[in-house]
Every structure is written in C-alpha cells, then in structure tokens.
N, C-alpha and C positions, 0 to 999 in steps of 0.2 A: 694459263702459263704466261710467265713474264720473263724478260731477259734482264731487267734492271729494277731496282727499288730506290726511290728517293725518300729521304727522311727529313722531317723537321727536327729541330734540336730541343728547344725548351718544351717540356711536357711529353717528350718522346724518348730522348736519350738521357736528358738530365732534368732535374727540377731545382727549385730554389733551395739553397743550403739551410736546413732548419736552424743551425747555429746563428747564421746571419739574421734570420727572421727573429730569433729570440733576442738578439742584441738590439734590434730595432724597437722592441717593446719592453726592454729591460726596465724593471722597477714598477711595472704596472701589475695590478692584481688580476692576472689571468692564470689559467691553468698552465701547467708546463707545456712548452712548445715541443711537440713530438713530430717525428717524420710523418706519422699517419695523418695528423691534423694539417700539416703543410700540404701533403699529397691531395687530400680532399678539397682543401681551400683552393688550390690551383685549378683543379678540374671544374669546380664550381665557377671560378672566375672566368674561365675561357669558354664556358658553355653558352655562347652568344649565337642566336639563331642564324642560319644561313641567309635568311631574308634581310639581315642587317649588314650584309657584306659591303654595300656601297658606303657605309659609315666608317668602315675600317681603313682609314687613311691616316697619315701622320697628323693631320689637323684635328682628328678626333681622338688621338691617344689619351689626352687628359680625361675625357669622359669615360673611356674604357678602363683607365687605370683606377679611377675612383670606384668603379664597380668591382674590379679585381681586388682592391684593398679591402673593400667592405666585406667580401667573402672571407678574407683572412681574419678580420676583426670578429666576425661571427663564429668562425670555427675555433678560434683561440679562446673564446669565452671572455672577451674583454667587457668589463662593466660599462654601462652607458655613460657614466660620468667620466670615464677615462678614454672613451672612444676617439675623441678628437686628438688627444695626445698620441694614441696608437696610430691614427690615420696619418698624422704628420710624419711619424717615424717610418712607417711603411712606404709612404709615398716617396720620401727621400731615398729609401733603400732601392725601390724598384725604378726610380728615375736615374739612379746612379749607374756606374759602369756594370756591364753584364759579367765581365771577367771577375771571378771570385765569388759571385753570387749564384750563378746557374752552374753549380758544380756537384750537386748531389746525383751521382751517377746511378742510372738504372741498370743494375748488373744483368738482369734478365734480358734487357734490350741488347747489351753488348754481346751476350752469348748468342742471341739471335743473329746478330751481324756476322759472327763467326760461322754460324750454320748456313747462312745465305751464301757466303763466300765459298764454302765447301761445296755448295750446289752449283757453283759457276755463275752466280748472279752478280751483275755489275751494280755497284752501290754508289750513291751520291747523297749530298746534303743540300737542302734549300731552306734557308732560315732568314727571317726578318731579324736583323741584329745590327750591331754597331761597328762591324769591321773586325771583331776579335774572335769570330767563330772558329776559324782554322786553328788558331793558337789554343783556344779553350779545349777543343776536341783532342788535340795532340797532348797537351799537358795533363788532361784527365785520363789519358791512356785508353781512349775510345777508338780513334781512327786517325789516319793521316792520308794525305794525297800521295799515291804511289806506294812502293814497297817501304816497309819500316817495321817497327816493333809491334805495332797494333794492327787493327783491321785496315786493309788497303781500300781506299775509295777512289773513284775516278773523277769526282767533281765535288767541290765545296763552294756553293753559291751563297754569299752573304750580301743581304740587301744594302748594307752600309758600304759595300765595295762596288757593287754593280749599279747602284742608284735607282733601283726599282724594287718594290716590295709587294708581297702577297697582300691582298687577293688579286693584284694585277697579274694576269696569266703570263705576261711577257717575261717574268723572272724565270719561268721554267724553261724557256727556250735556251738559256745559257747552259743549264744542266743537261738537257737532251743533246745539245751539240757536243758537249764534252764526253758524254756517255756513248755518243755515236749511235743513238737509238731513237726510234720514233715514239710518239706519245702512246700509241696503242700497245707498245711492248713494255710499258713501264707502270709501276705501282707507286703511289705516293702515300706516305704515312704522316699524318699530322695530329694535332690535338684541338684545334680551334675551328669549329664549323664555319663561321663567317669569314675566316681568313684562309685556312688551309683547304677545307672542302670546296668552298666557293672558287678559290683560285686554281686548285688542281683540276677540278672538273671543267672549268672554263678553258683550261689549256688542253683539254681532251685526254687527260690522264685519269685512269681509274684511281680514286682516292678513298682511303679508309681513315677513320678517326679513332684515336685511342680514347675510349670512353668507359673507364672502370666503374663508374657509378651510375651509368645510364642517364646522364644529364644532357646529352647533346641534342636530343630531339630528332636525331636522324634515324632512319630505318635500321633495323638490326644488321642487315646485310652490308651496311656502310660503316660499321663500327667493329672494333675488337676490344677485348678487355685489356690486352697488353701487347707489346711488340712481339713477345714470345709466341703469340697466337699466329703470327705471320707464317711460321713454318708449316702450319696446317693448311694455310691458304695457298701456298706456292708449291 
C-alpha cells in the first residue's frame, strides 16, 4: 500500500514525437518512421544497467546520447552509408529543446493517473529536464499543479529548476516534502535503470521501471509493462 506515486516524464508519460524523428532523418533511405519503432528505440536506448549509475551525470550525457541515437538508427533501418547523416540529425534533435519533442502522450498512462487520483493517491513528477516540464505537462493535457482541467498533482520537480538531477537521490527530497510523505509511503515509476531505479532506490523509495520489451535487466518484480499495470500493484 502506498499513499503517493511519483512519475518520471520521458518514457513514462510521454515519448519522442515520431513526426519530429521523421523530420530529423528526412530524405534518408529508411523504412517509414512509425510510433512502434520510436517506442522500441527509446526503450532500447535507456536500458543502461543500474551498475553504470555513477556514469549518468551531465558530463557523460554525450556518451549516453550517442548510444541512444544508435538505437534509433538501428530500429529505423538506416542504411550504413547513411548512418552518419542520420546520427547528426538525431543528435541535433535530442540535444535541442525538450518542449515540442517529448509530446507523444501515452494515453494509457494518463488514464492510470486518473485511476490513482480516484483512489486517493497523491501524485507528483520527478524529471531530469530543462525547466520546461511543468509547461509541457499542462500543454499536453496530462496534469497540472493543483486543481485544473487535467489530473491534479502535488509536486512537479524539474532538475533544470532545482539544480540536482537523478540518479542523485537528493532530487527526491523536494518531491517528498511537497507531497508531505515519507519515502516508505511512496512509489516511483521511471524508465531508465541507471538513472531512475538507481536514484529512487538510493532515496529509499520503492522504484519500478517501465520495461515493455524486457530490456532493463532488472528482476521482474521491479518492472511493469506499462503505467496501466500500476493499478494492479496499488
């Protein structure tokens, strides 16, 4: 039983817009860019082992981005002779502003948010981002701080605002304070083992990873297929 649930955003509530990905590789001889391919490419790209958590800092983002982009190139079927052009286009895309890119809403996740609210669970967000998460979530019709047209959440913690990022467990203290809950009464849902699982567990929070393709390397009890599965856990 839990009184609160914290959510990561990218890979949990939203994914990269397939249209923006298609624009980044426009003109290259790849198969059509479909939501299914973007979906799998993302989860391949974030399936970094928990043991590498110490490497997930701002200084190591270029290394992680190259691996992430390589997964997209493979999933999209980019030909070897065009892989460098695709790499440049995708790196530029993912190094650019998050707003307008991470906007492919996971509708099942939004329905799960509504279900949790109906059960009286307090909700919050903890995301490594660029300061735009609160605006993104509101404009996407997912949630907002306090009462409003969408799901009410009690905390939105954006690393670009608070100055500390996962896997540093200190970022979770902001959310726990705003939810007015202790770590043992909260569940955290993420998608990246070396960032979300490592950070959440270090903060003393039960953490579960979205792992639709069983790529995370985590034990089954630490993963779910989708956010919708949360309703069976809580």
